[in-house]
Residue, then its C-alpha position, 0 to 999 in steps of 0.5 A: m500500500k502506497t503511503s500518501k505524502l499527506s499521511i507522512r506530513l500529518l504524522w510529523y505534525i501530530t507527534p510534536v503538537v501532541i507530545l510537547p504540550l502533554l510534557f509541558l502540561g505534566g511538568f507544570t502540573l507536577t511542579n504546581v500541584t502543591s501550590s494549587s492545593q494550598q490556594q484551593t485550601q486558602l480559598i476554602v478557608s477564607r470563605f469559611v472564615e468570612q461566613q463564620q465572621n458574617k454569622v457572628f456579626h449578624s448575631l451581634n447586630v441582632y442583639h444590639s438592635t434588640t437592646e436598643l429597641l428595649t431601651s426605647s420601649p415606652v414601658l421602660q420610659d414610663f418606669v424610669p421616672e418612678i424609680h425613686q418612688s415607693s408607691d403602687r404606681y412604681t410597683e405597677r410600672l415595675a411589673a409591666l417592665m418585667d413583662v416586657f423583659g419576659s417577652y424579649t427572653q421568649a422571643y430570643p431564647d439565647i437571652l439569659s437575663i436583662n438588668l436595668v442598673s444605675p450609673q452606680q451599678k445599682s440594679y433597678a429591675y432584673f429578669s433572669t430565665k434561670l431565676e438568679s439574683a441580680p449580680q452585685a457588680y460587672p467586671f467591665f463596668e469601669k470600662l463601660s462608665a469611662s466610654s462615651l459610646r451609647r452601646q457596647q458589647f463585652m465577652v467575659q470568661n469565668e474560671r471554667g473557661e466559659t464565655t458569656l456575651y453582654f450587650v449594654q445600651k445607655v438609658f437617657t432622660p426622655d426630656y428632648h428639650l435638654e441640650r445634653p441628655i442626662l444618663l439614667g442608667y444602663v440596660i445590660m443583656r446577658v446572652q448565651p454565645t450559641v452562635l459563637n460556639t457553633a461557628i467555632l465548632e464548624s470546620p472545612y477540614n478534619n483536624t482543623l483547629n478554630l480559635m477566638l482570641t482576645e487582644q492579650g492572646k487569651i483563648l475565649f472559644s476553641s473547637n478543642h474545649a480543653l484549650r478554653g481559658q489558656s493563652i498563647a505565647s506573645e510571639e505567636l500572638r504578634k505574628i497572628s496580629l501581623w497576619a490578620d486580614n492579609g487574606r493568605l495562609n501563613e505557616l506557624a507552629l503553635h508551641s503553646i498548644d502543640h508542636t504541630q506545624r500548621l497553616v494559619y488563616a486569621v482575621q480581626m473582628a470587632g472589639g479587637h478579637y481574632f478568629i483563627t482557623s489552622i490546618p496541619k501542614e502534613l494533611l494538606y501536602e499528603s493530598g498533593k502527593v497523591i495528585s502528583l503521582i496520578t498526574a505523572l502516570i496519566v501524562m506518561i500513558s498519554v504521551i505514548t498512546l495518544p499520538i498513535l490513536i489520533f493518527i489512526v482515527v484521522r487516517n480512517l475518517l479524513l485522509n482516505p476520503i480526501e484521497q478518494l475525493g481528490a481522485a474523483s475531482h481529477r477525473v471530473g476535471e478531465n470531463d469524466l462526468a460518469v464518476r460517482l463516490p460512495d455516499d452510504r456514510k451517515d456523517e459529514v463525509g457521506q454528505l460531502f460525497s453526496d453533494f459531490n455527486h449532486m454537483v456533477n449532475k448539476i454542472y451543466h446548468t451552472q453556466g446558464e444560472l450564472e448568466e441569469y444571476k448576472n442579469t438579476l444582480e444588475q437589476k438589483v443594483e438599479a433597484r437599490t439605487l432608486e431605494l436609496e434616493k427614496t430614503n434620502k428624500a424621506l430623511e429630508l422630510a423627517i428633518e423638515q418635520a422635526e424642525q416644524a415640531n420644534q417650532l410647534k414646541s416653541r409656540f406652545l411654550a410661549n402660549m402656555s407661558h402667557e396662559i399660566r401667567t395671566p390667571l396667576t397674576a389675577i389670583m395673586g393680585f386679588t388675593e393680596q387685595l383681600l389680605d391687605n384690606n380688612k374693611i373691604k365691602e362684601e360685594k367687592v369681596h364677592t367680585q374679587l373672589a369670583t375672579v380668583l375662582r374663574n382664573s383658578r379654574h382656567l389654570l386647573e383646566l390647562i394643567n389637567n389637559i397637559l396631564d391628560l395629553s401626557k398620559i395619552e401619549a404614554e399610553k397610560l390613560d385607562m378607561n373605566h367602563e361602567p353603566v352611564s345614564l343617558y338622561e343624567l349625562l345630557h341633563d348635566l351637559e345642559s345644566i353646564v352649557e346653557p348658562q354659558a350660552q345665556q351669558k352670551q345671549l346665544q340659543f342652545d338646544i338638543d334634538y333627540h332622534f328616538p329611539l335612544p338607549k337608556y344606558l351605555s357602557s362607557d367611562q362617564t367622566r371621559l365621555k362628559q369631558i369630550l362633549l363638554n369640550i366640543l360644546t364649550n368650544a362652540v359657545k366660546f367661538t360663537t358671538q351670535g346665533g346659537v349652538h345646536m346638538s343632536i343625538r341618535y343611536q345606530s349600529g351600536m354607536l351613539e352619534f352626537v352632532v354639535t353645530d354652531t354659527g360661530i367664526g368657522i374654520s378654513d379648509k387649510e386650518l381644519d386639518r390642524i385642529f386635532k393636533p396637539f398645541e394647535q389652533a386655527d391661527a395665532t389671532t384665535t389664541r390671542r382673542f379667545g385664549g386656550s392652549g390648543l390641547g382640548l380637541c386633540i385630547a377629545k379625539n384621543l379619548a373618543q378613540l379610546l371609547g371605541g369611536d372618533i370625532w370628525a369636523q366640518s366647517q365654513q369660515g364665517v358661517g359656522s362649524q359642525f363636529t360629529i362624535h361617535v361613541a361605542c355603547y358596548q351593550q346589548y339592548t331589549e325593547q325596554d332599554y330604549y326611550y321612545d319619546h320625551a315623556q319617557m326621559q326621566p331620571v333613573y336613580s340607582e340604589r345606593p349600595a347598602l353597607s354590610e350589616q355584619r359584625f366581626d369578631g377579632d382583636i385589632l391593633v390601631a397604630e395612630d398618633n393623632k388622638d382625634n383619628q383614634a377616636l374617629i376610628s374607634l367610633l367607626l369600628e364600634r358599629w361592627g362590634i370591634e373595640p380596638d387597642f391603640a398604639n401611639n407610635g411604631a415602637e409601642a405597636v411592635e411591643k404590643a404586637l409581640v405580647k398579644d396575638y392580634q388578628l389585624i393591625l391598622m398601621d399609620m405610616q408616619m408616626p413619632v419615635m418609630g414610623g409605621e414602615e419601620a415598625t412593619k419591617m421589625l414585626r416581619h423580622a420578628a416572625y409576625d405573620g398576621p395581616i398589617i394594613a397601611l393607613t396613609a394619606n400618601v397613596m401614590k403608586h410608588d408609596i403603595e409599592r414601598y409599603l407593600g415591600a416593607g411587609c404590609d398586606k394592603t393600603l387604606g387611604k385617608p380619609i378612610d373609605k367606609q366600604e374599603l374598611e368594611h371589605t378589609l375587615a370582611t377579608y381578614l376577620s370572621i363574621q359574628q352576627e348582624a347589626a342594625s345600623q348603617w354609616d349615616d347613623i354614625l355620621q349623625s351620632e352625637r359622639f361623632l359630632q363631639i369628636n368632630a368638634n374636639y378636632k375643630e377646637k384643636l386647630p388653633e394649637y396646630l396653627d401655633e405649632m406650625l407657625g413655631h416650626h416655620h419660625d424656627g426653621d425646623w423643616e422636618q417637624l413641619q413636614s411631619l405636622a403637615h402630614s398629620i394635619k392632611g390625614s386628620a383633616s381629610c378624615f373629618g371633612f375639612f378638605a380645604i385644610a387637607e389640600a393645603a397641608g398636602e401641598l406644604e408636605q409635598v413642597l418640604r418633601q422635595g426640599h424646596h425650602d425657598s418656596h414653602d412660605y406661600s404654602v405655609l400662608k395658604l394652610e394658615h388662611a385655610i385654618r383661620y377661615v374655618l375658625e373665623q367663619d365657623v365652617e362645618p365639614s363637607 
């Protein structure tokens, strides 16, 4: 058999290419296996130590937080003033404090005792799970007294080598007006070091020795229990302190413990303690020797057998088929098209042979196809040239449109600047007149207030239009489909538009084309917005004659046609009126006002309601707008009006409140006393007597002591807010429902409350049906009740609560002005939030709105523009007090 040149060359290439890397790899492996083993061990040990360190840090932080929470407990704060009193009240407060101590030891089983001591080390209140007496002294008390830190931790080892953890928190006087709080004592919590013992006993390898040392080298904890209480040599401690936190294994023989040569990994923890993990060096290198022997054997076998196997496989799979393919190609080159290759193999070579055979069969057609491809390519080049020319024209058009859009933006900003400045000037001017002149006549006051109101409504309409347009463009405007009474809709439109028409001495009438459906399924607010925009525009742009609207129903659509005898619109300008920020021309804007947003918004709303708007107009004669709205409802004969006599108001029954009573314990966390009284009155009608907490810390304490079926949590309270209290309850494994009470009901606020652990959010003022639905969801039904919410609102108790809140308004006003004068923005924002929630609950919506505006300004940090908001809230409160305004 003749050996091919390719086989010989392949053998020459395979031998060095395979053998040399194998030899290099084997040598590299043999020389570096020990280093790799050490690096792997170092990585394992470092991660192990890091995990144990994090575990210890987490445990210490939990008990620090628990001690801090206990120090801020209202029960402890109430007990402190009674320490030096010998009375029943002192005994009662001491018993309550001991109950709190007991609840903490139940919640955290590792707590052995809790002691409240004076700065002179006298015990005021001591609780021990083992019923021990209070210690006379603590070994660390001198160091504690000399320190300025509010919280500290100590590790104390007894004669038997057992170590105990102490967590200490200073207790200061609750008088917040003192510049320097007075130290009243310390809360000392003794904790069993379960987590530390567990961390020390765990190990990444057998024969691993874990130690925790003090700064003086004394062994506090050890995986070898016999070593606890001993000390290592000073030279060994010096090396460990130098190696701490360098992230490497270091070789060290601990002669003070044993004479074993070890690899040591050390880190320094908080408080100066050292956490050490050591591994016998022999254990590490034994595994490396085994790996070295196995690696050498594998390399030797691979060097001998691998090149031979590779050559045989490549020869059979690749070289032989290549030689066959070369011979066949040579024959095809000599015009021998009868040649065929065996294509019975099911791999790529078989596919290659099959393709070769197919190529031979198609070779005659290749030249003709190449010629055809040439012609096609020329046509494609020509078509691509035309396409590029069209693209360039489209780009030029896009640039022109962008420039036009920029001009529209500039015109819109100019119009909006004028439209907003004009009503604001009137509002500020007339308001200043009212504030400066206390003896002004009543008629003049009424005229000025009417001017302020008219300009304010105009400004509000501009802002609402901009917001609607932004929502439409962002596709975030949702339609709320509900049954809409056609009679009530038309009656509301007529009551609004007809007075406007009469003021301009215009006629306004509605033409009904019967039959008409009594109801349609649509968004009542948006449908009324569309029709009011078209009708008020017709009145605004008509100086003589009148406005006429006709309505008919056909093919599932309601058709409204509004015709006026106004100034009309030219054909050129008719195409622009439904675009944003457009009016017929600049003269129209100066003469009649407006931003050019109304028709654009109306058309988009009509399309969202399943219809559309069209316009026809003749300049100088008038305009006609046609509005189509989908009914989305199937009708029977009884669902139609057939004449004017049948068009009467149809009143839907008001949904009755549930007549159920609920069974369960409820905790209400609310700092406002008036809101507490109101919520208590509302819940009484369902047979519920709630418990109240004045702040978040008190709510956490009560929820851990008593099993509540439901917690209503105000989100903004002193001492501890509702959001922080909810997180703490969830961390303490409280799994009952927590409902957020808040006046901040923006989407991001609700998402933040749910993320903190709340199950639901109730907005202020509290919606009775929402509150009832919440109670029905989380509480069991007890029995039927006999009264409804109207009785609550008219009851003497509710009226008395309302009157009490009104009497407190002067106090709120003085407190607000005081915070404003002192520049205490945080307290001012908190007070504004409280007033917003309580005022809305009691029906004083003008006060609630002004308080909400002040809170928003302070929250955004606009301290330079809050004076107006403070003045607005002050006037709202004074108006209620001076005019004796009743809640709405």
